[in-house]
C-alpha positions, 0 to 999 in steps of 0.5 A, a space after each residue: 500500500 501506498 500514499 499519494 501527495 498532492 500539492 497545488 501551489 498558488 498565489 493566494 486563493 480567496 479565503 471564500 473559496 478555500 474549503 470549496 476549492 479543497 473539497 472539490 480537489 478531494 471529490 475529483 481526485 477520488 471519484 477517478 481514482 474509484 472510475 479507474 478501479 484503483 483501490 484506496 483506504 481513506 482521503 483528506 483534503 487541506 488548504 491555506 491561502 497559498 496551497 491546496 493539499 490532498 493526501 490518498 492513503 493506502 493507495 494500491 500500485 495498479 488498478 484491477 482488471 476488468 471484463 466488461 460484456 458487449 452485446 453485437 449485431 444478430 448472428 444472421 446479421 450481414 457480414 459487414 455489420 458482423 465484422 465491424 463490431 469484430 473490430 471494435 472488440 479487439 478480438 477474433 470471431 472465435 473468441 465471441 460468443 453467440 448467445 439465444 435471447 427473446 428475439 433472436 441469437 446474438 454475438 457477444 463480445 467479453 472484454 478484458 481490460 488489464 489492470 494498470 500502473 497507479 502512476 498513470 493513473 494519477 496522472 491522467 486524473 491530475 490533469 483532467 482535475 486541473 485543466 477542468 478544475 470549477 472555480 467560480 472565478 479563474 484568470 489567464 496569466 501570461 502565455 499560460 492556457 491553464 485557467 485558475 483562480 490565481 496564477 499556479 506555480 507548482 505542482 507537487 506529486 509524489 506516490 511514497 512508500 516505506 521505502 521510497 517515494 517516486 514523483 509521478 510526471 505531469 506537465 501542464 504548460 511549462 509547470 512539471 510535477 515535482 517533489 518540492 514545496 516551499 513554506 511562508 512567504 515572507 519568513 521562509 521562502 526557501 524550496 524543500 523536497 518533500 518524501 510523505 504527508 507527514 514529512 510536509 506537515 512537518 516541514 511546513 511547521 518549521 517553515 512557519 505554515 499551519 496546513 490545518 485550517 481547523 488548526 489555524 482557526 483554534 490557534 487564533 480563537 485561544 491566543 486572541 481569548 487568552 490575550 483578552 482574558 489577561 485584561 479581563 475583557 473577552 472576544 465577541 464570538 464571530 464563526 464566520 470571521 474565523 473562518 475567513 481570517 483564517 483563510 487569510 494567513 498561514 501563520 496567525 500573529 494575534 495582535 490586540 490594539 485599542 479603539 479610540 476613546 472618542 468611538 467608545 459612544 457608539 453602538 456596540 454592533 457599529 463599532 463590530 460591524 464597521 470593524 469586521 466588514 472594513 477590516 477584518 478585525 475581531 471585537 473585543 468587550 469590556 462586559 462591566 460597561 458592555 462597551 467595545 473597547 479594543 480590536 483583535 487583527 490577525 497578521 501574516 507574519 511575527 515582526 520584530 517590534 512584535 506587531 508595533 508598526 502594524 498596529 498602528 497602521 490599522 488604528 490609523 485605518 480604523 480611526 478613519 473608518 469610524 470617524 465615518 460611522 460617528 459622522 452618520 451616527 451623529 447625523 442621525 441623531 440631529 435628524 430625528 430631533 423632531 421624531 421620527 416621522 420625518 424618516 417614515 415620511 421619506 420611505 414614499 420615495 422609496 420603492 419596496 417592490 414594483 408591484 407592492 408600492 413603495 416601503 411606506 405603503 408597506 409600512 401602512 399595510 404592517 400598521 393594520 395587520 399588527 393591530 389585527 394581531 395585537 387585538 386577538 393576543 390583547 396587545 397594547 394597541 397604542 404601542 403596536 401601532 408606534 411600533 409598526 409606524 417606525 419599524 422600518 423607518 431606519 431605513 432612511 438613516 445614514 447608518 443603515 444606508 452604510 451598514 444595510 445588515 444593521 436595519 433594525 437594530 439601530 432603529 432601536 437605538 433612534 427610537 430610544 434616543 426619540 423618548 419612545 417606549 422601550 418595549 417599542 424599541 426593542 420591538 423594532 430591533 426584534 421584528 426581523 427576527 429569527 433570521 436563522 435556525 440558531 437566530 433566537 425568537 421574541 419573545 416580548 409580546 409587542 415584539 412578537 406581534 410586530 414580528 409575526 405581521 412583517 413575516 405574514 405581510 411579506 409571504 401575503 404581498 408576495 403570493 398575491 403578485 405570484 413572486 413565489 419561491 421557485 427550485 433553489 431560488 428564492 429572492 425575497 427569502 420567502 422560505 425564511 419568512 414562513 419558518 420565522 412565522 412557524 418559530 414565533 408561534 411555536 416557541 411563544 405557544 400562540 394559537 393562531 389561525 392563520 388564514 384569518 391573517 391573510 390579505 383580505 383581497 387574496 384569492 380562496 386559491 391562492 389563500 390555499 397555495 400559501 397556506 400549504 407552502 407554510 406547512 409545508 415548511 412546518 413538515 420540514 421544520 418537524 423533521 428537523 425536530 426528530 418527529 416521525 414523518 407519518 405522524 406529522 403527515 396524519 396531523 396536517 392532513 385534516 381540515 383545520 390546518 391553519 394552526 401552527 401551534 395546534 398543529 405542532 402540538 397535535 405532531 407532538 402528542 401523537 408522537 409520544 401516545 404512538 410509543 405506547 402498545 395502546 397506540 400501536 394497536 389502535 393504529 392496527 385496528 383502525 387500518 383494518 376498520 378503513 380498509 372494510 369500510 373502503 372495499 365496502 363502499 367501492 363495492 357497494 357505491 355508496 357511502 356509510 356516513 348515516 348514524 347506525 341504529 342500535 335496533 338492528 344490533 345483534 350482539 353485545 360488542 355492537 352496543 359496547 362499540 357504540 356506548 364506547 364511541 359516544 363516551 370518547 366522543 363527547 371526550 375527545 369534543 371537550 379535549 380539543 376545545 381545551 386544545 389539549 391533544 395528548 388527552 384527545 389521543 389517549 382518549 382514541 387509544 382507549 378504543 382500541 379494545 372495544 374495536 378489537 372486540 368487535 372485529 373478532 367476535 362480529 361479521 361484518 358482511 352479514 347476510 342481512 343487508 340491514 344489519 350488514 349496512 348498519 354495521 358499516 356505519 357503526 365502523 364508519 363513525 369509528 373513522 369520523 371519530 379518529 378523524 377529529 383528532 388525526 388521520 390515522 389511516 397515513 401511518 404505518 403499522 
């Protein structure tokens, strides 16, 4: 067994492309090896700003031989056709086999492909991989015909064993493969030879290159946290920035700098976004004062002055960036001295969508919808009107124009500055939430109302103009809006009939389609919560399916009951009942939906089943009225015994047609009562 090592060395690869490139290199090469029947045990890819590395362990020296069978023409085909087939196979006619099939006798050829050396196969695969690498953006340079994301300088490709290592010969536009690599651009530029992956990793470490991206991330975060902790501070967590920064350096050097005191009165979010977006700085927070006071930058070099000159340059650039932010902040505060109404008025000239009017039109819709929801949830209507009116006002601010990701956040600061109620300010901040699966949902009643109104409005508005998500395309983030509605309702235990809050002028079929879309997202959400798929489908397949929280409670309760023996047996009994009714209605051409008449009963099991059904029906109606689905489903489960007794001791298809029809109506009563709670026919088992 051998080891294959590949390193593609180039100018700096953009950070956002590195993981994709490492994964793609691994995928293309390993897929090529498998297609060529060249066995291996494992493969792993690594990446830094200047290199993509792939190591394949347990590689065999030769591919396995293959026998491919091809069917040729009929045995009585013209001689020209037969000779053509023989020539294409490279065999003689005596080596062909004549085999009889349904439509005649045919020639068959068994073509044996011998195994090939690993070096030959790897050379072909790597050449093909480099030439056709699927970069999102690539470039040519000089006279080279190779397209790569940045100029490619070197290709290291070796196959090594315990005793030796050999270069896999490849040449691409003057670049010849070899066994050489090089370290850090500034701190160790000399070339060195490599004999294995372990040798490469060790020599790169000595040459100031940390090959493993996860190791670089861990080093950066550990060093940054330790430096902050030493001063009684804390680094603000930012996983996406950490991944990006680790893709900018090969030998991370973490440096901490101070923010000029004149900027410390800026909102923390402004400092954090400005430093992250423009400078790739981490924010360092003082938990006692709840302010961002310092920054962390990561250099790609160790200097004699311990980074003082680097920090001085960064502070100078940061001063200019934060001066802009402070200018926007002060201008915005002056603009709202007379109140935030001035910004709302400006939104009359800002288009939301060419078919849906301006942002001011949207605010007007939001106000009406929010008041309706607030009235139902018994939330202060006056505060609701304020929050809905001003929730989009900061779109007119200079700060949000510069940093769009701060919309809502800046609105809350400006609301507080304008003297608005703290709950109104919080609702303005939280009305976009949740923005993703890991984002926290609003909890305060006013925030919940505005968040729901915002998301329901955007869904109904775009459905009205037939702008719906298609495939992977969702330019208006409508899937996210639907998931937001679902999470807000479930996590706040709000029983709300969604259809009642759709636009009044929404056509019934459009309203149904929107509700179906939301329920599709609910299905995905519930599956991610590890509920049974059939339980989800059973609960959503009922008439009243526009109350998200109620549907969630039904699924949760049904899932619990189905874990019990009574629940399992109830499903089996119901399915037997359903099959009997379905077959009878199909054979007879009628629907057995009349109430069963006790005067036609001939057995105690019939009487007992009707009695137990009546008792269960009353209990279930009470449970459903109080939204107690565990009780309702448990009451259904108690029907298991009388249903089993009836099916075991009573012959449904009696010779007396009146008795038969009456028994079928009794079984239909079972189905009707069960369907009040859930559609048991959709459950497995």
